[in-house]
Each structure stands twice: as C-alpha cells, then as structure tokens.
All heavy atoms as TSV, in Angstrom:
chain	resi	resn	atom	element	x	y	z
A	1	MET	N	N	119.755	116.791	77.095
A	1	MET	CA	C	120.967	117.565	77.200
A	1	MET	C	C	121.025	118.517	76.014
A	1	MET	O	O	120.679	118.160	74.895
A	1	MET	CB	C	122.191	116.645	77.208
A	1	MET	CG	C	123.493	117.397	77.256
A	1	MET	SD	S	124.930	116.353	77.047
A	1	MET	CE	C	125.155	115.770	78.693
A	2	LEU	N	N	121.492	119.699	76.256
A	2	LEU	CA	C	121.678	120.669	75.200
A	2	LEU	C	C	122.941	120.352	74.425
A	2	LEU	O	O	123.857	119.711	74.957
A	2	LEU	CB	C	121.770	122.067	75.802
A	2	LEU	CG	C	120.520	122.550	76.508
A	2	LEU	CD1	C	120.808	123.864	77.202
A	2	LEU	CD2	C	119.372	122.710	75.551
A	3	PRO	N	N	123.018	120.795	73.184
A	3	PRO	CA	C	124.246	120.560	72.418
A	3	PRO	C	C	125.438	121.233	73.101
A	3	PRO	O	O	125.278	122.278	73.742
A	3	PRO	CB	C	123.972	121.219	71.069
A	3	PRO	CG	C	122.528	121.478	71.016
A	3	PRO	CD	C	122.002	121.469	72.402
A	4	PRO	N	N	126.611	120.659	72.969
A	4	PRO	CA	C	127.778	121.245	73.630
A	4	PRO	C	C	128.142	122.597	73.022
A	4	PRO	O	O	128.088	122.780	71.811
A	4	PRO	CB	C	128.883	120.225	73.380
A	4	PRO	CG	C	128.454	119.492	72.159
A	4	PRO	CD	C	126.945	119.473	72.200
A	5	VAL	N	N	128.484	123.548	73.879
A	5	VAL	CA	C	128.900	124.858	73.408
A	5	VAL	C	C	130.388	124.837	73.078
A	5	VAL	O	O	130.793	125.250	72.005
A	5	VAL	CB	C	128.605	125.939	74.467
A	5	VAL	CG1	C	129.088	127.294	74.007
A	5	VAL	CG2	C	127.120	125.979	74.767
A	6	ARG	N	N	131.177	124.332	74.014
A	6	ARG	CA	C	132.621	124.216	73.817
A	6	ARG	C	C	133.084	122.852	74.316
A	6	ARG	O	O	132.461	122.258	75.173
A	6	ARG	CB	C	133.370	125.296	74.587
A	6	ARG	CG	C	133.181	126.658	74.024
A	6	ARG	CD	C	134.195	127.615	74.624
A	6	ARG	NE	N	134.087	128.922	74.022
A	6	ARG	CZ	C	134.760	129.303	72.949
A	6	ARG	NH1	N	135.601	128.493	72.378
A	6	ARG	NH2	N	134.603	130.507	72.457
A	7	CYS	N	N	134.214	122.416	73.779
A	7	CYS	CA	C	134.826	121.177	74.252
A	7	CYS	C	C	135.334	121.415	75.668
A	7	CYS	O	O	135.935	122.458	75.956
A	7	CYS	CB	C	135.961	120.773	73.324
A	7	CYS	SG	S	136.838	119.294	73.848
A	8	PHE	N	N	135.105	120.463	76.544
A	8	PHE	CA	C	135.521	120.618	77.932
A	8	PHE	C	C	137.038	120.581	78.084
A	8	PHE	O	O	137.584	121.209	78.991
A	8	PHE	CB	C	134.912	119.516	78.793
A	8	PHE	CG	C	133.410	119.514	78.782
A	8	PHE	CD1	C	132.713	118.352	78.554
A	8	PHE	CD2	C	132.698	120.674	79.000
A	8	PHE	CE1	C	131.327	118.336	78.547
A	8	PHE	CE2	C	131.310	120.683	78.998
A	8	PHE	CZ	C	130.629	119.503	78.771
A	9	SER	N	N	137.723	119.880	77.213
A	9	SER	CA	C	139.170	119.723	77.352
A	9	SER	C	C	139.963	120.820	76.661
A	9	SER	O	O	140.813	121.460	77.266
A	9	SER	CB	C	139.615	118.378	76.784
A	9	SER	OG	O	139.001	117.339	77.486
A	10	CYS	N	N	139.689	121.044	75.375
A	10	CYS	CA	C	140.523	121.975	74.609
A	10	CYS	C	C	139.881	123.347	74.420
A	10	CYS	O	O	140.565	124.304	74.073
A	10	CYS	CB	C	140.881	121.377	73.256
A	10	CYS	SG	S	139.483	121.167	72.138
A	11	GLY	N	N	138.572	123.466	74.594
A	11	GLY	CA	C	137.909	124.757	74.480
A	11	GLY	C	C	137.454	125.119	73.078
A	11	GLY	O	O	137.003	126.243	72.847
A	12	LYS	N	N	137.537	124.205	72.128
A	12	LYS	CA	C	137.104	124.487	70.765
A	12	LYS	C	C	135.588	124.660	70.736
A	12	LYS	O	O	134.853	123.915	71.370
A	12	LYS	CB	C	137.512	123.334	69.842
A	12	LYS	CG	C	137.105	123.551	68.407
A	12	LYS	CD	C	137.585	122.424	67.523
A	12	LYS	CE	C	137.128	122.661	66.105
A	12	LYS	NZ	N	137.665	121.692	65.187
A	13	GLU	N	N	135.123	125.638	69.975
A	13	GLU	CA	C	133.690	125.879	69.872
A	13	GLU	C	C	133.038	124.784	69.033
A	13	GLU	O	O	133.449	124.506	67.913
A	13	GLU	CB	C	133.422	127.236	69.225
A	13	GLU	CG	C	131.960	127.536	69.109
A	13	GLU	CD	C	131.668	128.757	68.285
A	13	GLU	OE1	O	132.604	129.352	67.736
A	13	GLU	OE2	O	130.483	129.082	68.159
A	14	LEU	N	N	132.010	124.148	69.573
A	14	LEU	CA	C	131.320	123.062	68.881
A	14	LEU	C	C	129.858	123.370	68.608
A	14	LEU	O	O	129.206	122.650	67.861
A	14	LEU	CB	C	131.422	121.772	69.704
A	14	LEU	CG	C	132.825	121.224	69.926
A	14	LEU	CD1	C	132.790	120.031	70.860
A	14	LEU	CD2	C	133.482	120.866	68.621
A	15	SER	N	N	129.335	124.437	69.182
A	15	SER	CA	C	127.908	124.730	69.028
A	15	SER	C	C	127.544	125.075	67.584
A	15	SER	O	O	126.458	124.738	67.123
A	15	SER	CB	C	127.492	125.870	69.954
A	15	SER	OG	O	128.222	127.043	69.642
A	16	SER	N	N	128.437	125.722	66.856
A	16	SER	CA	C	128.138	126.075	65.471
A	16	SER	C	C	128.220	124.867	64.548
A	16	SER	O	O	127.672	124.882	63.448
A	16	SER	CB	C	129.093	127.164	64.993
A	16	SER	OG	O	130.423	126.695	65.037
A	17	ILE	N	N	128.888	123.813	64.977
A	17	ILE	CA	C	129.085	122.619	64.155
A	17	ILE	C	C	127.983	121.588	64.394
A	17	ILE	O	O	127.711	120.749	63.540
A	17	ILE	CB	C	130.463	122.001	64.474
A	17	ILE	CG1	C	131.568	122.993	64.172
A	17	ILE	CG2	C	130.694	120.721	63.710
A	17	ILE	CD1	C	132.933	122.536	64.649
A	18	TYR	N	N	127.311	121.659	65.529
A	18	TYR	CA	C	126.411	120.586	65.957
A	18	TYR	C	C	125.250	120.344	64.985
A	18	TYR	O	O	124.937	119.194	64.676
A	18	TYR	CB	C	125.879	120.882	67.358
A	18	TYR	CG	C	125.110	119.731	67.936
A	18	TYR	CD1	C	125.768	118.599	68.384
A	18	TYR	CD2	C	123.728	119.757	68.017
A	18	TYR	CE1	C	125.077	117.525	68.903
A	18	TYR	CE2	C	123.027	118.686	68.536
A	18	TYR	CZ	C	123.713	117.581	68.979
A	18	TYR	OH	O	123.024	116.525	69.480
A	19	ASN	N	N	124.600	121.392	64.497
A	19	ASN	CA	C	123.473	121.199	63.573
A	19	ASN	C	C	123.921	120.576	62.257
A	19	ASN	O	O	123.233	119.715	61.705
A	19	ASN	CB	C	122.760	122.526	63.319
A	19	ASN	CG	C	121.986	122.985	64.531
A	19	ASN	OD1	O	121.552	122.180	65.342
A	19	ASN	ND2	N	121.823	124.286	64.655
A	20	ASN	N	N	125.081	121.005	61.765
A	20	ASN	CA	C	125.623	120.396	60.548
A	20	ASN	C	C	125.966	118.929	60.777
A	20	ASN	O	O	125.766	118.092	59.899
A	20	ASN	CB	C	126.872	121.147	60.089
A	20	ASN	CG	C	126.563	122.545	59.635
A	20	ASN	OD1	O	125.451	122.860	59.256
A	20	ASN	ND2	N	127.562	123.398	59.694
A	21	TYR	N	N	126.484	118.623	61.962
A	21	TYR	CA	C	126.830	117.252	62.324
A	21	TYR	C	C	125.590	116.357	62.298
A	21	TYR	O	O	125.610	115.275	61.714
A	21	TYR	CB	C	127.482	117.263	63.708
A	21	TYR	CG	C	127.707	115.908	64.325
A	21	TYR	CD1	C	128.668	115.045	63.836
A	21	TYR	CD2	C	126.963	115.501	65.422
A	21	TYR	CE1	C	128.881	113.811	64.407
A	21	TYR	CE2	C	127.170	114.267	66.011
A	21	TYR	CZ	C	128.129	113.425	65.491
A	21	TYR	OH	O	128.330	112.200	66.059
A	22	LYS	N	N	124.506	116.806	62.896
A	22	LYS	CA	C	123.269	116.017	62.919
A	22	LYS	C	C	122.710	115.824	61.503
A	22	LYS	O	O	122.222	114.748	61.160
A	22	LYS	CB	C	122.219	116.682	63.811
A	22	LYS	CG	C	122.505	116.535	65.270
A	22	LYS	CD	C	122.505	115.066	65.603
A	22	LYS	CE	C	122.375	114.804	67.054
A	22	LYS	NZ	N	122.472	113.397	67.383
A	23	GLN	N	N	122.769	116.862	60.685
A	23	GLN	CA	C	122.272	116.762	59.312
A	23	GLN	C	C	123.113	115.791	58.495
A	23	GLN	O	O	122.579	114.990	57.724
A	23	GLN	CB	C	122.262	118.147	58.650
A	23	GLN	CG	C	121.625	118.160	57.298
A	23	GLN	CD	C	120.149	117.808	57.341
A	23	GLN	OE1	O	119.454	118.157	58.280
A	23	GLN	NE2	N	119.678	117.112	56.342
A	24	LEU	N	N	124.432	115.837	58.667
A	24	LEU	CA	C	125.305	114.911	57.936
A	24	LEU	C	C	125.071	113.467	58.357
A	24	LEU	O	O	125.083	112.566	57.519
A	24	LEU	CB	C	126.769	115.292	58.145
A	24	LEU	CG	C	127.260	116.513	57.379
A	24	LEU	CD1	C	128.659	116.890	57.839
A	24	LEU	CD2	C	127.226	116.261	55.889
A	25	ILE	N	N	124.861	113.239	59.645
A	25	ILE	CA	C	124.569	111.885	60.112
A	25	ILE	C	C	123.301	111.364	59.452
A	25	ILE	O	O	123.240	110.225	58.996
A	25	ILE	CB	C	124.445	111.844	61.646
A	25	ILE	CG1	C	125.796	112.016	62.284
A	25	ILE	CG2	C	123.836	110.517	62.103
A	25	ILE	CD1	C	125.747	112.112	63.786
A	26	TYR	N	N	122.281	112.205	59.378
A	26	TYR	CA	C	121.027	111.802	58.754
A	26	TYR	C	C	121.240	111.474	57.273
A	26	TYR	O	O	120.742	110.461	56.777
A	26	TYR	CB	C	119.992	112.919	58.913
A	26	TYR	CG	C	118.676	112.607	58.275
A	26	TYR	CD1	C	117.803	111.693	58.850
A	26	TYR	CD2	C	118.296	113.219	57.084
A	26	TYR	CE1	C	116.591	111.397	58.263
A	26	TYR	CE2	C	117.086	112.931	56.488
A	26	TYR	CZ	C	116.236	112.020	57.078
A	26	TYR	OH	O	115.041	111.728	56.496
A	27	ASN	N	N	121.998	112.301	56.568
A	27	ASN	CA	C	122.245	112.067	55.145
A	27	ASN	C	C	123.111	110.831	54.911
A	27	ASN	O	O	122.851	110.049	53.998
A	27	ASN	CB	C	122.917	113.291	54.517
A	27	ASN	CG	C	121.997	114.481	54.470
A	27	ASN	OD1	O	120.774	114.352	54.558
A	27	ASN	ND2	N	122.569	115.653	54.373
A	28	PHE	N	N	124.149	110.655	55.731
A	28	PHE	CA	C	125.050	109.524	55.556
A	28	PHE	C	C	124.409	108.203	55.975
A	28	PHE	O	O	124.830	107.151	55.518
A	28	PHE	CB	C	126.346	109.724	56.333
A	28	PHE	CG	C	127.263	110.769	55.738
A	28	PHE	CD1	C	128.067	111.540	56.552
A	28	PHE	CD2	C	127.328	110.969	54.379
A	28	PHE	CE1	C	128.918	112.494	56.018
A	28	PHE	CE2	C	128.166	111.916	53.829
A	28	PHE	CZ	C	128.960	112.681	54.652
A	29	SER	N	N	123.401	108.251	56.832
A	29	SER	CA	C	122.773	107.000	57.267
A	29	SER	C	C	121.959	106.365	56.140
A	29	SER	O	O	121.689	105.174	56.169
A	29	SER	CB	C	121.887	107.241	58.480
A	29	SER	OG	O	120.815	108.090	58.151
A	30	LYS	N	N	121.598	107.149	55.143
A	30	LYS	CA	C	120.853	106.623	53.998
A	30	LYS	C	C	121.761	105.916	53.001
A	30	LYS	O	O	121.301	105.092	52.228
A	30	LYS	CB	C	120.129	107.764	53.285
A	30	LYS	CG	C	119.057	108.405	54.124
A	30	LYS	CD	C	118.407	109.539	53.390
A	30	LYS	CE	C	117.361	110.216	54.234
A	30	LYS	NZ	N	116.733	111.342	53.526
A	31	GLU	N	N	123.051	106.247	53.024
A	31	GLU	CA	C	124.006	105.665	52.089
A	31	GLU	C	C	124.673	104.437	52.705
A	31	GLU	O	O	124.790	104.336	53.912
A	31	GLU	CB	C	125.089	106.691	51.749
A	31	GLU	CG	C	124.561	107.960	51.146
A	31	GLU	CD	C	125.636	109.017	51.017
A	31	GLU	OE1	O	126.811	108.715	51.297
A	31	GLU	OE2	O	125.287	110.142	50.640
A	32	GLU	N	N	125.096	103.534	51.858
A	32	GLU	CA	C	125.813	102.363	52.349
A	32	GLU	C	C	127.304	102.634	52.272
A	32	GLU	O	O	127.810	103.127	51.272
A	32	GLU	CB	C	125.461	101.136	51.520
A	32	GLU	CG	C	124.085	100.625	51.799
A	32	GLU	CD	C	123.975	99.140	51.544
A	32	GLU	OE1	O	125.010	98.471	51.451
A	32	GLU	OE2	O	122.847	98.681	51.444
A	33	SER	N	N	127.999	102.318	53.353
A	33	SER	CA	C	129.438	102.517	53.415
A	33	SER	C	C	130.014	101.596	54.482
A	33	SER	O	O	129.297	101.109	55.351
A	33	SER	CB	C	129.752	103.973	53.753
A	33	SER	OG	O	131.139	104.154	53.894
A	34	ASP	N	N	131.320	101.388	54.420
A	34	ASP	CA	C	131.994	100.576	55.438
A	34	ASP	C	C	132.165	101.351	56.734
A	34	ASP	O	O	132.302	100.766	57.802
A	34	ASP	CB	C	133.366	100.123	54.940
A	34	ASP	CG	C	133.239	99.134	53.796
A	34	ASP	OD1	O	132.170	98.489	53.688
A	34	ASP	OD2	O	134.197	99.014	53.013
A	35	GLU	N	N	132.176	102.700	56.653
A	35	GLU	CA	C	132.358	103.536	57.835
A	35	GLU	C	C	130.996	103.936	58.402
A	35	GLU	O	O	130.004	103.998	57.682
A	35	GLU	CB	C	133.137	104.794	57.471
A	35	GLU	CG	C	134.528	104.503	56.958
A	35	GLU	CD	C	135.245	105.753	56.511
A	35	GLU	OE1	O	134.573	106.731	56.138
A	35	GLU	OE2	O	136.481	105.750	56.540
A	36	THR	N	N	130.971	104.229	59.678
A	36	THR	CA	C	129.725	104.657	60.310
A	36	THR	C	C	129.398	106.086	59.885
A	36	THR	O	O	130.297	106.858	59.533
A	36	THR	CB	C	129.834	104.595	61.839
A	36	THR	OG1	O	130.844	105.514	62.266
A	36	THR	CG2	C	130.165	103.198	62.323
A	37	PRO	N	N	128.109	106.446	59.914
A	37	PRO	CA	C	127.738	107.825	59.550
A	37	PRO	C	C	128.376	108.856	60.483
A	37	PRO	O	O	128.733	109.948	60.038
A	37	PRO	CB	C	126.222	107.834	59.693
A	37	PRO	CG	C	125.803	106.427	59.658
A	37	PRO	CD	C	126.944	105.609	60.137
A	38	GLN	N	N	128.546	108.509	61.756
A	38	GLN	CA	C	129.147	109.445	62.697
A	38	GLN	C	C	130.603	109.728	62.341
A	38	GLN	O	O	131.047	110.877	62.373
A	38	GLN	CB	C	129.063	108.898	64.131
A	38	GLN	CG	C	127.672	108.850	64.671
A	38	GLN	CD	C	126.916	107.589	64.282
A	38	GLN	OE1	O	127.417	106.733	63.557
A	38	GLN	NE2	N	125.696	107.477	64.753
A	39	LYS	N	N	131.351	108.680	61.992
A	39	LYS	CA	C	132.752	108.868	61.628
A	39	LYS	C	C	132.877	109.696	60.364
A	39	LYS	O	O	133.699	110.609	60.284
A	39	LYS	CB	C	133.449	107.528	61.438
A	39	LYS	CG	C	134.926	107.687	61.093
A	39	LYS	CD	C	135.558	106.380	60.711
A	39	LYS	CE	C	137.014	106.496	60.395
A	39	LYS	NZ	N	137.386	107.535	59.468
A	40	ARG	N	N	132.048	109.423	59.390
A	40	ARG	CA	C	132.095	110.176	58.146
A	40	ARG	C	C	131.749	111.643	58.367
A	40	ARG	O	O	132.362	112.533	57.780
A	40	ARG	CB	C	131.152	109.552	57.124
A	40	ARG	CG	C	131.643	108.191	56.658
A	40	ARG	CD	C	130.689	107.524	55.720
A	40	ARG	NE	N	130.540	108.299	54.498
A	40	ARG	CZ	C	129.545	108.133	53.633
A	40	ARG	NH1	N	128.622	107.228	53.851
A	40	ARG	NH2	N	129.473	108.861	52.543
A	41	ALA	N	N	130.767	111.912	59.233
A	41	ALA	CA	C	130.377	113.293	59.515
A	41	ALA	C	C	131.490	114.037	60.241
A	41	ALA	O	O	131.797	115.189	59.911
A	41	ALA	CB	C	129.095	113.319	60.339
A	42	LEU	N	N	132.115	113.394	61.234
A	42	LEU	CA	C	133.203	114.048	61.964
A	42	LEU	C	C	134.403	114.302	61.057
A	42	LEU	O	O	135.055	115.341	61.167
A	42	LEU	CB	C	133.613	113.193	63.161
A	42	LEU	CG	C	132.602	113.127	64.299
A	42	LEU	CD1	C	133.010	112.061	65.303
A	42	LEU	CD2	C	132.453	114.469	64.965
A	43	ASP	N	N	134.693	113.381	60.147
A	43	ASP	CA	C	135.792	113.576	59.206
A	43	ASP	C	C	135.489	114.713	58.241
A	43	ASP	O	O	136.364	115.524	57.931
A	43	ASP	CB	C	136.076	112.295	58.431
A	43	ASP	CG	C	136.706	111.219	59.295
A	43	ASP	OD1	O	137.210	111.536	60.391
A	43	ASP	OD2	O	136.674	110.044	58.875
A	44	LYS	N	N	134.261	114.790	57.776
A	44	LYS	CA	C	133.886	115.846	56.832
A	44	LYS	C	C	133.933	117.226	57.491
A	44	LYS	O	O	134.323	118.204	56.852
A	44	LYS	CB	C	132.497	115.589	56.271
A	44	LYS	CG	C	132.088	116.585	55.200
A	44	LYS	CD	C	130.893	116.097	54.440
A	44	LYS	CE	C	130.443	117.115	53.430
A	44	LYS	NZ	N	131.244	117.085	52.219
A	45	LEU	N	N	133.572	117.299	58.757
A	45	LEU	CA	C	133.606	118.572	59.482
A	45	LEU	C	C	134.994	118.898	60.023
A	45	LEU	O	O	135.191	119.931	60.659
A	45	LEU	CB	C	132.606	118.543	60.637
A	45	LEU	CG	C	131.141	118.506	60.214
A	45	LEU	CD1	C	130.257	118.256	61.416
A	45	LEU	CD2	C	130.755	119.803	59.525
A	46	LYS	N	N	135.964	118.013	59.777
A	46	LYS	CA	C	137.359	118.180	60.190
A	46	LYS	C	C	137.511	118.322	61.703
A	46	LYS	O	O	138.274	119.150	62.192
A	46	LYS	CB	C	137.993	119.367	59.466
A	46	LYS	CG	C	138.077	119.138	57.982
A	46	LYS	CD	C	138.791	120.256	57.288
A	46	LYS	CE	C	139.018	119.875	55.865
A	46	LYS	NZ	N	138.275	120.554	54.901
A	47	ILE	N	N	136.758	117.504	62.442
A	47	ILE	CA	C	136.931	117.421	63.888
A	47	ILE	C	C	137.895	116.269	64.128
A	47	ILE	O	O	137.524	115.111	64.027
A	47	ILE	CB	C	135.587	117.189	64.600
A	47	ILE	CG1	C	134.640	118.334	64.286
A	47	ILE	CG2	C	135.788	117.042	66.085
A	47	ILE	CD1	C	133.255	118.148	64.825
A	48	GLU	N	N	139.145	116.603	64.448
A	48	GLU	CA	C	140.194	115.595	64.513
A	48	GLU	C	C	140.620	115.242	65.935
A	48	GLU	O	O	141.139	114.156	66.161
A	48	GLU	CB	C	141.408	116.072	63.719
A	48	GLU	CG	C	141.071	116.268	62.246
A	48	GLU	CD	C	142.219	116.884	61.466
A	48	GLU	OE1	O	143.218	117.276	62.096
A	48	GLU	OE2	O	142.101	116.957	60.243
A	49	ARG	N	N	140.419	116.132	66.878
A	49	ARG	CA	C	140.858	115.863	68.243
A	49	ARG	C	C	139.935	114.848	68.899
A	49	ARG	O	O	138.723	114.893	68.745
A	49	ARG	CB	C	140.863	117.141	69.063
A	49	ARG	CG	C	141.868	118.124	68.589
A	49	ARG	CD	C	141.819	119.352	69.461
A	49	ARG	NE	N	142.771	120.326	68.989
A	49	ARG	CZ	C	142.545	121.623	68.953
A	49	ARG	NH1	N	141.405	122.105	69.391
A	49	ARG	NH2	N	143.456	122.434	68.491
A	50	TYR	N	N	140.544	113.938	69.662
A	50	TYR	CA	C	139.765	112.894	70.324
A	50	TYR	C	C	138.786	113.463	71.339
A	50	TYR	O	O	137.683	112.958	71.492
A	50	TYR	CB	C	140.689	111.880	71.012
A	50	TYR	CG	C	141.430	111.000	70.050
A	50	TYR	CD1	C	142.806	111.048	69.962
A	50	TYR	CD2	C	140.744	110.119	69.224
A	50	TYR	CE1	C	143.489	110.247	69.070
A	50	TYR	CE2	C	141.411	109.314	68.337
A	50	TYR	CZ	C	142.790	109.372	68.265
A	50	TYR	OH	O	143.457	108.575	67.386
A	51	CYS	N	N	139.194	114.526	72.023
A	51	CYS	CA	C	138.315	115.089	73.043
A	51	CYS	C	C	137.042	115.655	72.410
A	51	CYS	O	O	135.936	115.462	72.920
A	51	CYS	CB	C	139.049	116.161	73.853
A	51	CYS	SG	S	139.762	117.509	72.892
A	52	CYS	N	N	137.181	116.322	71.283
A	52	CYS	CA	C	136.017	116.895	70.594
A	52	CYS	C	C	135.150	115.792	69.983
A	52	CYS	O	O	133.918	115.868	70.019
A	52	CYS	CB	C	136.465	117.860	69.507
A	52	CYS	SG	S	137.375	119.291	70.111
A	53	ARG	N	N	135.791	114.772	69.431
A	53	ARG	CA	C	135.036	113.675	68.821
A	53	ARG	C	C	134.204	112.923	69.849
A	53	ARG	O	O	133.045	112.608	69.603
A	53	ARG	CB	C	135.992	112.712	68.106
A	53	ARG	CG	C	136.577	113.293	66.840
A	53	ARG	CD	C	137.602	112.375	66.233
A	53	ARG	NE	N	137.027	111.354	65.402
A	53	ARG	CZ	C	136.907	111.421	64.082
A	53	ARG	NH1	N	137.329	112.492	63.438
A	53	ARG	NH2	N	136.373	110.437	63.406
A	54	THR	N	N	134.789	112.663	71.023
A	54	THR	CA	C	134.040	111.932	72.042
A	54	THR	C	C	132.898	112.770	72.601
A	54	THR	O	O	131.838	112.227	72.923
A	54	THR	CB	C	134.954	111.476	73.195
A	54	THR	OG1	O	135.614	112.614	73.751
A	54	THR	CG2	C	135.969	110.479	72.726
A	55	LEU	N	N	133.094	114.070	72.689
A	55	LEU	CA	C	132.027	114.939	73.170
A	55	LEU	C	C	130.861	114.961	72.180
A	55	LEU	O	O	129.691	114.891	72.577
A	55	LEU	CB	C	132.555	116.353	73.405
A	55	LEU	CG	C	131.591	117.331	74.031
A	55	LEU	CD1	C	131.172	116.858	75.417
A	55	LEU	CD2	C	132.214	118.697	74.120
A	56	MET	N	N	131.158	115.023	70.887
A	56	MET	CA	C	130.095	115.022	69.880
A	56	MET	C	C	129.395	113.669	69.828
A	56	MET	O	O	128.176	113.601	69.693
A	56	MET	CB	C	130.673	115.364	68.502
A	56	MET	CG	C	131.215	116.766	68.401
A	56	MET	SD	S	129.953	118.027	68.523
A	56	MET	CE	C	129.374	118.061	66.857
A	57	LEU	N	N	130.149	112.585	69.949
A	57	LEU	CA	C	129.546	111.252	69.913
A	57	LEU	C	C	128.714	110.964	71.159
A	57	LEU	O	O	127.735	110.234	71.102
A	57	LEU	CB	C	130.632	110.181	69.775
A	57	LEU	CG	C	131.310	110.087	68.421
A	57	LEU	CD1	C	132.499	109.148	68.504
A	57	LEU	CD2	C	130.334	109.626	67.369
A	58	GLY	N	N	129.116	111.530	72.277
A	58	GLY	CA	C	128.437	111.251	73.535
A	58	GLY	C	C	127.230	112.123	73.820
A	58	GLY	O	O	126.519	111.896	74.796
A	59	THR	N	N	126.974	113.115	72.985
A	59	THR	CA	C	125.845	114.007	73.213
A	59	THR	C	C	124.545	113.318	72.805
A	59	THR	O	O	124.415	112.812	71.700
A	59	THR	CB	C	126.016	115.308	72.400
A	59	THR	OG1	O	127.241	115.914	72.789
A	59	THR	CG2	C	124.877	116.247	72.662
A	60	VAL	N	N	123.588	113.300	73.714
A	60	VAL	CA	C	122.287	112.675	73.475
A	60	VAL	C	C	121.221	113.751	73.570
A	60	VAL	O	O	121.196	114.533	74.521
A	60	VAL	CB	C	122.008	111.571	74.532
A	60	VAL	CG1	C	120.653	110.954	74.303
A	60	VAL	CG2	C	123.096	110.538	74.500
A	61	GLU	N	N	120.352	113.803	72.585
A	61	GLU	CA	C	119.290	114.799	72.587
A	61	GLU	C	C	118.119	114.290	73.427
A	61	GLU	O	O	117.381	113.400	73.012
A	61	GLU	CB	C	118.827	115.099	71.169
A	61	GLU	CG	C	119.824	115.891	70.379
A	61	GLU	CD	C	119.248	116.357	69.057
A	61	GLU	OE1	O	118.017	116.551	68.955
A	61	GLU	OE2	O	120.026	116.490	68.123
A	62	LEU	N	N	117.965	114.847	74.592
A	62	LEU	CA	C	116.880	114.461	75.482
A	62	LEU	C	C	115.713	115.433	75.424
A	62	LEU	O	O	114.675	115.191	76.015
A	62	LEU	CB	C	117.380	114.357	76.915
A	62	LEU	CG	C	118.418	113.279	77.187
A	62	LEU	CD1	C	118.872	113.352	78.618
A	62	LEU	CD2	C	117.844	111.909	76.890
A	63	ILE	N	N	115.875	116.544	74.722
A	63	ILE	CA	C	114.835	117.565	74.694
A	63	ILE	C	C	113.554	117.031	74.066
A	63	ILE	O	O	112.460	117.398	74.475
A	63	ILE	CB	C	115.347	118.839	73.981
A	63	ILE	CG1	C	114.430	120.012	74.251
A	63	ILE	CG2	C	115.501	118.619	72.493
A	63	ILE	CD1	C	114.554	120.544	75.631
A	64	ARG	N	N	113.672	116.128	73.115
A	64	ARG	CA	C	112.473	115.561	72.480
A	64	ARG	C	C	111.713	114.654	73.441
A	64	ARG	O	O	110.497	114.572	73.411
A	64	ARG	CB	C	112.856	114.784	71.231
A	64	ARG	CG	C	113.374	115.689	70.139
A	64	ARG	CD	C	113.741	114.926	68.917
A	64	ARG	NE	N	114.420	115.818	68.003
A	64	ARG	CZ	C	115.095	115.429	66.963
A	64	ARG	NH1	N	115.201	114.137	66.688
A	64	ARG	NH2	N	115.686	116.289	66.174
A	65	GLU	N	N	112.459	113.944	74.285
A	65	GLU	CA	C	111.815	113.046	75.255
A	65	GLU	C	C	111.161	113.822	76.382
A	65	GLU	O	O	110.186	113.364	76.966
A	65	GLU	CB	C	112.844	112.057	75.792
A	65	GLU	CG	C	113.355	111.113	74.732
A	65	GLU	CD	C	114.400	110.159	75.274
A	65	GLU	OE1	O	114.499	110.032	76.497
A	65	GLU	OE2	O	115.107	109.571	74.460
A	66	LEU	N	N	111.682	114.979	76.725
A	66	LEU	CA	C	111.127	115.789	77.800
A	66	LEU	C	C	109.901	116.565	77.349
A	66	LEU	O	O	109.048	116.914	78.145
A	66	LEU	CB	C	112.179	116.759	78.341
A	66	LEU	CG	C	113.361	116.122	79.027
A	66	LEU	CD1	C	114.378	117.191	79.400
A	66	LEU	CD2	C	112.915	115.369	80.264
A	67	HIS	N	N	109.831	116.864	76.090
A	67	HIS	CA	C	108.738	117.684	75.549
A	67	HIS	C	C	107.496	116.920	75.425
A	67	HIS	O	O	106.834	116.206	75.597
A	67	HIS	CB	C	109.140	118.253	74.193
A	67	HIS	CG	C	108.186	119.291	73.724
A	67	HIS	ND1	N	107.208	119.013	72.830
A	67	HIS	CD2	C	108.073	120.584	74.040
A	67	HIS	CE1	C	106.513	120.103	72.583
A	67	HIS	NE2	N	107.030	121.082	73.307
C-alpha cells in the first residue's frame, strides 16, 4: 500500500508527514520508554485526531514485499 495522501475522514494532508513518521519510529524504537514508538512519533508530529492516528497506524508498507 502506498502512504496515505489525505485522511479519509477529515481531509488533513498526511503524505508530507509520513516519511518523518517512519524515521521517528525507527529512532524511538532504539530508546527505552513506557510509551510505544508509534505513540511518541504521533505526539511529536502533533497528529491529534483519532481518524488521522488510526490511518497512520494502519498503513502497512507492502512495496518492499512486492519488489
């Protein structure tokens, strides 16, 4: 699946945030914390709406498996 361009519910643009989100998850996964790397990344990027958060969490990169 390709990264989401816009949120399906509210229409907020998410394509410009997606690469930063993946990089933050990678960086936060190396650190120990009580919160998950995904939650910390979404909080840092100030994605507060539930619809946008679920869309970012539910996106799976299948392009690597297809290649």
